[in-house]
C-alpha positions in Angstrom: -143.3 94.4 68.8 -142.4 91.0 70.3 -139.3 89.2 69.5 -138.8 85.6 70.6 -135.3 83.9 70.8 -134.9 80.4 69.2 -133.5 77.9 71.7 -130.4 76.1 70.2 -128.9 73.0 71.6 -125.3 72.4 71.4 -124.2 69.9 68.9 -121.4 67.5 70.2 -118.1 68.0 68.5 -117.2 65.3 65.9 -115.0 62.6 66.9 -111.4 63.2 66.2 -109.7 61.4 63.5 -107.5 59.4 66.1 -110.4 58.2 67.9 -112.1 57.0 64.9 -108.9 55.1 64.0 -108.6 53.7 67.7 -112.4 52.5 67.4 -111.7 50.8 64.2 -108.6 48.9 65.1 -110.4 47.8 68.4 -113.3 46.4 66.4 -110.7 44.5 64.2 -108.8 43.2 67.1 -112.1 41.7 68.7 -113.2 40.3 65.4 -109.6 38.6 64.8 -109.8 37.3 68.5 -113.3 35.8 67.7 -112.1 34.3 64.7 -109.1 32.7 66.3 -111.3 31.2 69.3 -113.9 30.0 66.8 -111.3 28.4 64.5 -112.0 30.6 61.4 -108.5 31.3 61.2 -105.3 29.4 62.1 -102.4 32.0 61.1 -101.7 35.2 62.7 -99.5 37.8 61.2 -97.6 39.9 63.8 -95.6 43.1 63.0 -92.4 43.3 65.1 -88.9 44.7 64.9 -87.8 42.2 62.6 -90.7 42.4 60.2 -94.0 40.5 59.9 -94.0 37.1 61.4 -96.4 34.5 60.9 -97.5 32.3 63.7 -99.2 29.1 63.2 -100.8 26.8 65.6 -99.7 23.4 64.7 -103.0 21.2 63.9 -105.0 24.3 64.3 -108.1 22.9 62.6 -111.4 23.6 64.4 -111.6 20.0 65.8 -108.2 20.4 67.3 -109.2 23.9 68.9 -112.3 22.3 70.3 -110.3 19.6 71.7 -107.9 21.7 73.3 -110.7 24.0 74.7 -112.3 21.2 76.4 -109.1 19.8 78.1 -109.3 20.2 81.9 -105.6 21.1 81.7 -103.9 24.3 80.8 -102.5 24.3 77.2 -99.9 27.3 76.0 -97.9 27.7 72.9 -94.8 30.0 73.7 -92.4 31.8 71.4 -88.6 31.4 72.2 -88.8 34.5 74.4 -91.7 33.1 76.5 -94.4 35.0 74.7 -97.8 33.4 74.9 -99.0 32.8 71.2 -102.0 30.7 72.3 -103.7 29.7 75.8 -107.0 27.7 76.2 -109.6 28.8 78.5 -108.7 26.1 81.3 -105.3 28.1 81.7 -106.9 31.5 81.8 -109.1 30.2 84.5 -106.2 28.6 86.4 -104.3 32.3 86.5 -107.6 34.0 87.1 -107.0 36.3 84.3 -109.3 36.9 81.1 -108.1 35.1 78.1 -107.5 38.2 75.9 -105.0 39.4 78.8 -103.3 36.2 78.7 -102.7 35.7 75.0 -99.9 37.9 73.8 -98.4 38.5 77.4 -95.2 36.9 78.8 -95.7 33.5 80.5 -92.9 34.9 83.0 -95.6 36.8 84.7 -97.3 33.8 86.0 -94.2 32.4 87.7 -91.8 33.3 90.4 -88.3 34.5 89.5 -86.7 31.2 91.2 -89.3 29.0 89.0 -88.1 30.9 86.0 -84.4 29.8 86.7 -85.6 26.3 86.8 -87.8 26.5 83.7 -85.5 28.2 81.4 -82.7 25.4 80.7 -85.7 23.0 80.2 -87.2 25.0 77.4 -83.8 25.5 76.1 -83.2 21.6 76.0 -86.8 20.9 75.0 -87.4 18.3 72.4 -90.2 16.5 70.9 -89.8 13.8 73.9 -90.4 16.5 76.3 -89.7 16.9 79.7 -91.7 17.8 83.1 -91.3 20.1 86.2 -93.4 21.1 89.1 -93.7 24.6 90.3 -96.2 27.2 91.7 -98.5 29.2 89.2 -99.1 32.7 90.3 -102.6 33.7 89.5 -103.9 37.7 89.1 -105.3 37.7 92.6 -102.2 36.8 94.3 -103.0 33.1 94.9 -100.8 30.2 94.0 -101.5 26.8 92.5 -99.2 23.9 92.5 -98.9 22.8 88.8 -97.0 20.2 86.7 -95.7 21.7 83.4 -95.0 19.4 80.5 -92.7 20.9 78.0 -92.5 19.7 74.5 -91.0 21.3 71.2 -93.4 22.0 68.3 -92.7 21.8 64.6 -91.3 24.7 63.1 -93.7 25.3 60.5 -91.9 28.2 59.0 -90.7 29.7 62.1 -87.0 30.4 62.8 -87.1 28.8 66.1 -89.6 26.2 66.7 -92.6 27.3 69.3 -92.8 25.4 72.7 -95.8 23.7 74.0 -96.9 23.5 77.5 -99.4 21.4 79.3 -100.3 22.8 82.6 -101.7 20.5 85.4 -103.4 21.4 88.3 -101.6 19.4 91.1 -103.9 20.7 94.0 -105.6 17.3 94.5 -102.5 15.4 94.2 -100.7 17.4 96.7 -103.7 17.1 99.2 -103.5 13.4 98.6 -99.8 13.4 99.4 -100.4 15.3 102.5 -103.1 12.6 103.7 -100.8 9.9 102.7 -98.0 11.4 104.6 -100.2 12.0 107.8 -101.3 8.4 107.4 -97.6 7.2 107.3 -96.8 9.4 110.2 -99.6 7.7 112.2 -98.3 4.6 111.4 -94.9 5.3 112.3 -96.2 6.6 115.8 -98.0 3.5 116.4 -95.2 1.2 115.3 -92.7 3.0 117.8 -95.4 2.9 120.5 -95.5 -0.9 119.8 -91.9 -1.3 119.7 -91.4 0.7 123.0 -93.9 -1.6 124.7 -92.3 -4.9 123.6 -88.9 -3.5 124.3 -90.0 -2.8 127.9 -91.6 -6.3 128.3 -88.7 -7.9 127.0 -86.5 -6.0 129.5 -88.5 -6.2 132.6 -90.1 -9.7 132.0 -88.0 -12.1 129.7 -84.7 -10.7 130.4 -85.2 -10.8 134.2 -86.8 -14.3 133.9 -83.5 -15.5 132.0 -81.2 -13.9 134.5 -83.1 -15.9 137.2 -82.7 -19.1 135.5 -79.2 -18.1 134.8 -78.2 -17.7 138.5 -80.2 -21.1 139.3 -78.1 -22.8 136.6 -74.9 -21.5 138.3 -76.0 -22.6 141.7 -76.7 -26.0 140.3 -73.1 -26.1 138.6 -71.7 -25.2 142.0 -73.3 -27.9 143.9 -71.8 -30.7 141.4 -68.7 -32.1 142.7 -65.7 -33.0 140.4 -67.0 -36.7 140.7 -70.0 -35.6 138.4 -67.8 -34.6 135.7 -70.1 -34.9 132.7 -73.1 -33.4 134.4 -71.1 -30.5 135.8 -69.8 -29.8 132.3 -73.2 -30.0 130.9 -74.4 -27.5 133.7 -71.8 -25.0 132.7 -72.5 -25.1 129.1 -76.2 -24.6 129.9 -75.2 -21.5 132.0 -73.3 -20.2 128.9 -76.3 -20.7 126.8 -78.6 -18.8 129.0 -76.1 -16.0 129.2 -75.9 -15.6 125.5 -79.8 -15.7 125.4 -79.9 -13.0 127.8 -77.6 -10.8 126.0 -79.5 -11.2 122.7 -82.9 -10.3 124.3 -81.4 -7.5 125.8 -79.7 -6.3 122.3 -83.2 -6.9 120.7 -84.8 -4.9 123.5 -82.4 -2.1 122.9 -82.6 -1.9 119.1 -86.6 -1.8 119.6 -86.3 1.5 121.8 -82.7 2.5 122.8 -82.8 4.3 126.1 -79.6 5.9 125.3 -81.4 7.8 122.6 -83.8 9.3 125.0 -81.2 10.1 127.8 -78.0 11.0 125.8 -79.3 11.9 122.3 -78.5 11.1 118.7 -74.7 11.3 118.5 -74.4 8.8 121.5 -76.9 6.3 120.1 -75.2 6.6 116.5 -71.7 5.7 118.2 -73.3 2.7 120.5 -75.0 1.3 117.5 -71.9 1.5 115.2 -69.8 -0.1 117.9 -72.2 -2.8 118.6 -72.3 -3.5 114.8 -68.5 -3.8 114.7 -68.1 -5.9 117.8 -70.7 -8.3 116.4 -70.0 -8.7 112.6 -66.3 -7.9 112.7 -66.8 -5.1 110.1 -65.2 -1.9 111.5 -67.3 1.3 111.4 -65.7 4.7 111.2 -67.8 7.4 112.7 -67.5 11.0 112.3 -70.3 13.4 114.1 -70.6 17.1 114.2 -70.8 18.4 117.7 -74.4 19.5 118.1 -75.1 22.4 120.5 -78.8 21.6 120.9 -80.8 18.3 120.9 -82.5 17.8 117.5 -86.4 17.2 117.6 -87.3 13.6 119.0 -88.7 12.6 115.6 -85.6 13.7 113.6 -83.5 11.9 116.2 -85.4 8.6 115.8 -85.6 8.8 112.3 -81.8 9.3 111.7 -81.2 6.3 114.1 -83.7 4.0 112.4 -82.1 4.7 109.0 -78.7 4.1 110.4 -80.0 1.0 111.8 -81.7 -0.2 108.7 -78.4 0.5 106.5 -76.2 -1.7 108.9 -78.5 -4.3 108.6 -78.6 -4.3 104.8 -74.6 -4.0 104.9 -74.8 -7.2 107.3 -77.0 -9.2 105.4 -76.0 -8.3 101.5 -73.2 -6.0 101.2 -70.1 -8.4 102.2 -68.1 -5.0 103.2 -65.0 -4.8 104.6 -65.5 -1.2 105.9 -68.4 1.5 106.8 -68.3 5.0 107.3 -70.9 7.0 108.9 -70.9 10.9 109.1 -73.2 13.3 110.7 -72.7 16.8 109.5 -74.7 20.2 109.3 -75.2 21.8 105.9 -76.6 25.2 106.4 -80.2 24.7 107.6 -79.9 20.9 107.1 -78.6 18.0 109.2 -77.0 15.2 106.9 -76.4 11.8 107.5 -74.2 9.8 105.2 -73.4 6.0 105.3 -70.9 4.5 102.9 -69.8 0.8 102.3 -67.0 -0.7 100.1 -69.5 -3.7 99.4 -70.8 -5.4 96.4 -73.4 -2.9 95.7 -76.6 -3.9 94.3 -79.3 -3.4 91.8 -81.7 -0.6 92.6 -85.2 -2.0 93.7 -87.0 -0.3 90.9 -85.0 -2.4 88.5 -85.5 -5.9 90.3 -88.9 -6.2 89.0 -90.5 -5.8 92.3 -88.2 -8.1 94.4 -87.0 -6.9 97.6 -86.4 -3.1 98.5 -88.7 -2.8 101.5 -85.7 -1.8 103.8 -84.9 0.8 101.4 -88.5 1.9 101.3 -88.9 2.0 105.1 -85.6 4.4 105.0 -87.1 6.6 102.4 -90.4 6.9 104.4 -88.7 7.8 107.6 -86.7 10.7 106.1 -90.0 11.9 104.5 -91.6 11.7 107.7 -89.7 14.3 109.1 -89.6 16.5 105.9 -86.2 15.2 104.5 -84.9 13.4 101.5 -83.0 10.1 101.1 -80.5 9.5 98.2 -79.2 6.0 97.5 -76.3 5.6 95.0 -74.9 2.0 94.6 -72.4 0.7 92.1 -71.8 -3.0 91.4 -68.8 -4.1 93.2 -68.1 -0.4 94.2 -70.4 -0.2 97.2 -73.1 1.8 98.3 -73.9 5.4 99.7 -76.8 6.5 101.6 -77.4 10.2 102.1 -80.1 11.8 104.4 -80.8 15.4 104.3 -83.4 16.8 106.9 -84.2 20.5 107.5 -83.5 21.8 110.9 -86.4 23.4 112.5 -86.1 27.2 113.1 -85.2 26.9 116.8 -82.8 24.1 116.3 -80.9 26.1 113.9 -80.7 29.3 116.0 -79.5 27.2 118.9 -76.7 25.8 117.0 -75.5 29.0 115.9 
């Protein structure tokens, strides 16, 4: 008798109750996210430690959602603890992260610890008028993007604390344009200094020498005149004196165009020479206090600081009506600082003059920017003016000064 065995296939075990529940919750979540994105809902209830909370996007009608999603800027809504309630696709692309991983996460993950310290007080003080700050946005792949963040407080709409709206603008192109403009400014300054050096050399080698030759000839002419030629001799002496003054003035202009003492002796020497010449010529005393520099600063930095002092003293001479000027050169950590103070009449900032004047101040600011520094101007009517220049030291110069 022949017997046969019936082959039986192993049936899969039924899914566990936990797995079924998990799949159902995932499906609900995906459906909720889809509904939020398509504008079918504008309110979400989230369970938390303090009980259910209702989150509503102000003006969250479908047309509003379409507008936000079509923006070329990132848009966010944050809770008071920086949790992202809403983000548009543009912001998700900025941080190179899927939108579902952005929503519900903390905004802190996308900025550095230093920027968090800067952003925190702005969010705390946020109001409907808004505020702005520039910082770096950290993407999920480790890259960074320069952005400007506009902060505005939104309506409470039932919240205990009003949510905060952020608009994140990509500043990459703006930074690129700034760099191109700065490079152009650098080139203009270089050409300008080259031309100044050429003119200074021609004044010194040609005009000054010619004036000195004429001065000697006039002196020889005056010596040949006798006492009987009183009026003529007196006129010759006056001519000699005028030629001497003209030679000194041309020499001064040549020295200001390109001071040889700057190339030969350095920044402190040229600051002292310029301050002394200004005091002797104008009668306004200048108190100079300079830190002892162990090493020479970069040539561009020395030239920028000299030009800024030169322009500041020119403004004092023309406009300030000051009786005292103070010039201080100090080192503040990794920065070199030049401070120029006068006790003159002060002035109205150029931005408030409706476009009148201010080219000298603009030139000083460009000089500071040219070497990576900043320039601050504080002026009070009848209380004087303070100009502060802060320029970072290069690593080599910083190490040499220690």
